C-alpha positions as CSV (number, residue, x, y, z in Angstrom):
1,M,93.5,69.0,102.7
2,W,91.1,68.1,105.8
3,N,91.3,64.2,105.5
4,L,87.7,64.1,106.8
5,P,85.4,61.4,106.2
6,E,82.2,61.3,104.1
7,K,79.8,60.4,106.8
8,T,80.3,59.9,110.9
9,R,78.3,58.8,113.6
10,V,76.9,61.2,116.2
11,V,76.2,59.7,119.8
12,E,73.6,61.9,121.6
13,V,74.5,62.0,125.3
14,G,72.4,64.6,126.7
15,L,69.8,62.4,128.7
16,R,72.9,60.9,130.8
17,D,76.0,63.1,130.9
18,G,73.8,66.6,130.2
19,L,71.0,65.5,132.9
20,Q,73.6,64.5,135.5
21,A,74.7,68.4,135.9
22,V,71.4,70.0,136.0
23,E,69.2,70.0,139.2
24,A,66.0,70.6,137.5
25,G,66.0,67.5,135.7
26,L,63.5,66.0,133.2
27,T,60.7,63.7,134.4
28,T,60.6,59.9,133.2
29,E,57.9,61.1,130.7
30,Q,59.8,64.1,129.3
31,K,62.9,61.7,128.9
32,I,61.1,59.4,126.6
33,D,59.5,62.2,124.7
34,V,63.0,63.6,124.1
35,V,64.0,60.3,122.6
36,H,61.3,60.3,120.2
37,R,62.5,63.7,119.3
38,L,65.9,62.4,118.6
39,I,64.9,59.6,116.7
40,E,62.9,61.8,114.3
41,A,65.8,63.8,114.1
42,G,67.8,61.0,112.6
43,V,69.8,60.1,115.9
44,R,71.0,56.8,116.1
45,E,72.9,56.1,119.0
46,I,71.6,57.6,122.4
47,E,72.9,57.4,125.9
48,V,69.8,57.3,127.8
49,A,70.7,56.5,131.6
50,S,73.3,56.0,134.0
51,F,73.3,53.2,136.8
52,A,75.1,55.4,139.1
53,H,73.5,54.9,142.6
54,P,70.2,57.1,143.1
55,K,71.7,58.8,146.3
56,V,74.4,60.2,143.6
57,L,72.6,61.2,140.8
58,P,68.9,61.4,141.6
59,Q,68.3,63.2,138.4
60,L,69.1,59.7,136.9
61,A,67.6,57.2,139.3
62,D,64.8,56.3,136.7
63,A,67.3,54.2,134.5
64,E,65.1,51.1,134.4
65,Q,62.0,53.1,134.1
66,V,63.6,54.9,131.0
67,L,64.8,51.6,129.6
68,A,61.7,50.1,129.9
69,Q,59.9,52.7,127.9
70,V,62.0,53.8,125.3
71,P,60.8,52.8,121.8
72,R,62.6,50.0,120.3
73,T,63.2,51.3,116.8
74,S,65.0,49.4,114.3
75,G,68.4,50.9,113.7
76,V,68.6,52.6,117.3
77,R,71.1,51.9,119.8
78,Y,70.6,52.5,123.5
79,R,73.7,52.9,125.8
80,A,73.9,53.5,129.4
81,L,76.7,54.3,131.7
82,I,77.8,51.9,134.5
83,P,79.9,53.1,137.2
84,N,81.1,49.8,138.4
85,L,80.3,45.9,138.6
86,R,77.0,46.7,140.6
87,G,75.9,49.2,138.0
88,A,77.1,46.6,135.3
89,Q,74.5,43.8,137.2
90,R,71.3,46.2,137.0
91,A,71.8,47.1,133.6
92,A,72.2,43.3,132.8
93,E,68.8,42.9,134.2
94,C,67.6,45.7,131.3
95,E,67.0,45.9,127.5
96,I,70.0,47.9,126.5
97,D,72.3,47.3,123.5
98,E,75.4,49.2,125.0
99,V,76.9,49.8,128.2
100,A,80.0,52.2,128.6
101,V,82.4,52.1,131.6
102,V,84.3,55.3,132.2
103,I,87.9,55.0,133.7
104,P,90.2,58.4,134.1
105,A,93.7,57.9,132.7
106,E,95.2,59.0,136.2
107,D,94.5,58.8,139.8
108,G,93.5,62.0,140.7
109,M,90.4,62.3,138.7
110,A,89.6,58.7,139.4
111,L,89.7,59.5,143.4
112,K,87.7,62.7,142.7
113,N,85.2,61.3,140.5
114,Q,84.8,57.6,141.6
115,G,86.5,57.2,145.0
116,R,89.0,54.5,143.6
117,T,92.3,54.6,142.0
118,T,92.4,53.9,138.2
119,D,93.8,50.3,138.9
120,Q,90.9,49.6,141.2
121,L,88.7,50.5,138.6
122,L,90.6,48.6,136.0
123,G,90.4,45.4,138.5
124,E,86.8,45.2,137.6
125,L,86.8,45.7,134.0
126,S,87.3,41.8,133.1
127,A,84.2,41.0,135.3
128,I,82.0,43.5,133.8
129,G,82.9,42.4,130.6
130,E,82.0,39.0,131.1
131,L,78.6,40.4,132.6
132,A,78.1,42.6,129.6
133,R,78.7,39.6,127.3
134,S,76.4,37.4,129.0
135,A,73.2,39.8,128.9
136,G,74.1,40.4,125.3
137,Q,75.4,44.0,125.5
138,R,78.4,45.6,123.9
139,L,81.0,47.2,126.2
140,V,82.3,50.2,125.5
141,V,85.4,51.7,127.6
142,A,85.6,55.6,128.2
143,V,89.1,56.8,128.8
144,A,88.6,59.9,130.9
145,C,91.0,62.7,131.1
146,A,92.6,60.9,128.3
147,M,95.0,63.7,127.4
148,F,94.5,66.3,130.1
149,S,93.6,66.2,133.6
150,P,92.8,69.1,136.2
151,C,94.3,66.9,138.6
152,Y,97.5,66.6,136.9
153,G,98.0,68.2,133.9
154,P,98.9,66.8,130.3
155,V,98.5,63.0,130.4
156,E,101.5,60.7,129.2
157,P,100.2,58.3,126.4
158,E,101.3,55.5,128.5
159,R,98.5,56.3,130.9
160,R,96.0,56.2,128.4
161,N,97.4,53.2,126.9
162,R,97.1,51.3,130.0
163,V,93.5,51.7,130.0
164,L,93.0,50.8,126.4
165,T,94.7,47.5,126.8
166,A,92.7,46.5,129.7
167,A,89.8,47.6,127.8
168,Q,90.9,45.4,124.8
169,D,91.4,42.4,127.2
170,A,88.0,42.8,128.5
171,G,86.3,42.3,125.1
172,A,85.3,46.1,124.6
173,A,83.9,46.6,121.3
174,G,85.0,50.2,121.2
175,V,86.5,53.1,123.4
176,Y,86.3,56.7,123.2
177,L,88.8,59.3,124.4
178,A,87.2,61.7,126.6
179,T,87.9,65.6,126.7
180,T,86.8,65.7,130.3
181,T,87.7,69.5,130.8
182,G,87.4,70.8,127.2
183,Q,91.2,72.3,127.6
184,E,92.4,69.4,125.4
185,H,93.9,71.1,122.2
186,P,93.2,69.6,118.5
187,R,97.1,68.5,118.2
188,E,96.6,66.1,121.5
189,L,93.2,64.7,120.0
190,Y,94.8,64.2,116.5
191,D,97.5,62.3,118.1
192,A,95.9,60.4,120.4
193,V,93.2,59.2,117.8
194,I,95.9,58.1,115.4
195,E,98.1,56.4,118.0
196,T,94.8,54.5,119.4
197,R,93.7,53.2,115.7
198,Q,97.2,52.0,115.2
199,R,97.6,50.4,118.3
200,F,93.8,48.7,118.9
201,P,92.8,48.4,115.2
202,E,90.1,45.9,116.5
203,V,88.2,48.1,118.7
204,E,86.1,50.9,117.3
205,C,87.2,54.5,118.3
206,G,85.5,57.7,119.1
207,V,85.7,60.9,120.7
208,H,83.7,62.5,123.7
209,L,83.7,66.4,123.5
210,H,83.6,69.3,126.0
211,N,83.7,72.8,124.9
212,R,85.3,74.8,127.4
213,N,87.2,77.8,125.8
214,G,85.7,76.9,122.3
215,F,87.9,73.9,121.4
216,G,85.4,71.4,120.8
217,P,84.7,72.3,117.2
218,A,88.4,72.0,116.2
219,N,88.6,69.0,118.5
220,A,85.8,67.2,116.3
221,L,87.7,68.1,113.1
222,A,91.0,66.8,114.5
223,A,89.9,63.6,115.6
224,L,87.9,62.8,112.7
225,S,90.6,63.5,110.2
226,A,92.6,61.1,112.5
227,G,89.9,58.6,111.9
228,A,87.6,58.7,114.9
229,Q,84.5,56.7,114.3
230,W,82.0,58.6,116.1
231,V,82.0,61.8,118.0
232,E,79.6,62.4,121.3
233,S,77.9,65.4,122.2
234,S,74.9,66.7,123.8
235,F,71.7,68.7,123.1
236,A,72.2,72.4,124.1
237,G,75.6,71.5,125.4
238,L,74.4,70.5,128.5
239,G,76.2,68.9,131.2
240,G,79.9,68.2,130.9
241,D,82.4,69.9,132.8
242,M,79.9,71.8,135.1
243,W,81.8,70.9,138.7
244,F,84.9,72.7,137.7
245,P,85.3,76.4,138.1
246,G,84.1,79.0,135.4
247,D,81.1,80.7,133.9
248,P,78.5,77.7,133.0
249,T,77.9,79.4,129.6
250,V,81.4,78.6,128.4
251,L,81.6,75.3,130.0
252,G,79.7,71.9,129.2
253,N,79.7,69.4,126.3
254,M,79.8,70.2,122.7
255,A,76.3,71.0,121.6
256,T,75.0,68.6,119.2
257,E,73.4,71.2,117.1
258,D,76.9,72.9,116.9
259,L,78.3,69.8,115.8
260,V,75.7,69.2,113.3
261,H,76.0,72.6,111.8
262,L,79.7,72.3,111.6
263,L,79.7,69.1,109.8
264,D,76.9,69.7,107.6
265,G,79.0,72.8,106.1
266,M,82.1,70.5,105.9
267,G,80.3,68.2,103.8
268,V,80.7,65.3,106.6
269,H,77.2,63.3,106.8
270,T,75.6,62.6,110.0
271,G,71.9,62.1,108.9
272,V,70.7,64.3,111.9
273,D,68.3,67.1,111.2
274,L,69.8,70.3,112.5
275,E,66.4,72.2,112.7
276,A,65.2,69.5,114.5
277,C,68.3,69.7,116.8
278,R,67.6,72.9,117.4
279,S,64.2,72.1,118.6
280,I,65.2,69.6,121.1
281,A,67.6,72.2,122.7
282,E,65.3,74.8,123.0
283,F,62.6,72.4,124.6
284,V,65.4,71.0,127.1
285,I,66.5,74.7,127.8
286,A,63.3,75.8,128.5
287,E,62.6,72.9,131.0
288,T,65.9,72.7,132.6
289,G,66.8,76.4,133.1
290,F,70.1,75.7,131.8
291,P,72.4,78.4,130.6
292,V,72.5,78.4,126.9
293,S,76.0,77.7,126.0
294,S,75.4,76.4,122.3
295,F,76.5,78.9,119.3
296,V,73.6,78.1,117.3
297,M,71.0,78.8,119.9
298,R,72.7,82.2,120.4
299,G,73.8,83.1,117.0
300,G,71.9,81.3,114.7
301,T,72.8,79.2,111.5
302,R,74.4,80.1,108.2
303,D,70.8,79.5,106.5
304,D,69.3,81.9,109.4
305,L,71.9,84.7,108.3
306,A,71.4,84.2,104.8
307,T,67.7,84.5,104.9
308,A,67.9,87.4,107.6
309,T,65.9,90.7,106.9
310,W,68.3,93.6,107.5
311,P,67.1,96.8,109.5
312,E,67.0,99.6,107.0
């Protein structure tokens, strides 16, 4: 019925997409501590940094220092976000496995988020791809607002496919479809992933999930049913679409602990330990003061309820 895979990859983006939305960020030393905790929890793909200009994202200004100190553990892949060719040049000087470029599918979000049109962003993609290859780094292209944009509304598949075609031409090893506002519904995710896998079979395909209105869990199942090869989430639900209007406790990324809790229950193996994820979320919430948005952190797990002592 569900057509779910036996296992999937969980990509942790809290140290980048999460912290960029938090004023009281983590120190470099705390970030390295979190990386160690994530690896111990079984996470094997971690987005640890962004090469955005330090004045734009001071919380992530220590990208080079973080990458110089993360543990080099066999089987662990580190990724950094690069906003443009200059960011790719900085990343090329670091030891990193993978770089990600975010390109919105329509101009409204591209202009608001990056100050350039989608075509202007795509114009740099080939050069970024060449630079990444020369540095021995995998290129991943993220299609922001892949299905819905707050600046536009529902996004037509041809707009998304224009970015995906450019990604393939630039030599991207992977692409992911981002639910940038969390308003995208499961049917949209399912159809978009199916089409992407069919049109671009040589390129790996993942999804990046936000959880506004609680669509994240349903979208995760829809994407995996359609053949998505990885799911991106953030510890404690940190970050995500925090700049959009709304109550912070219902915004943000899909929480990693919620994702693992769901997939454990559905029999989809992630290799990630739920209790270790919860411990990481507790630490980050305490350090950043971020509003608790994770359902696991607020409502507990199945095991918590099964072993609870009820009041007389």
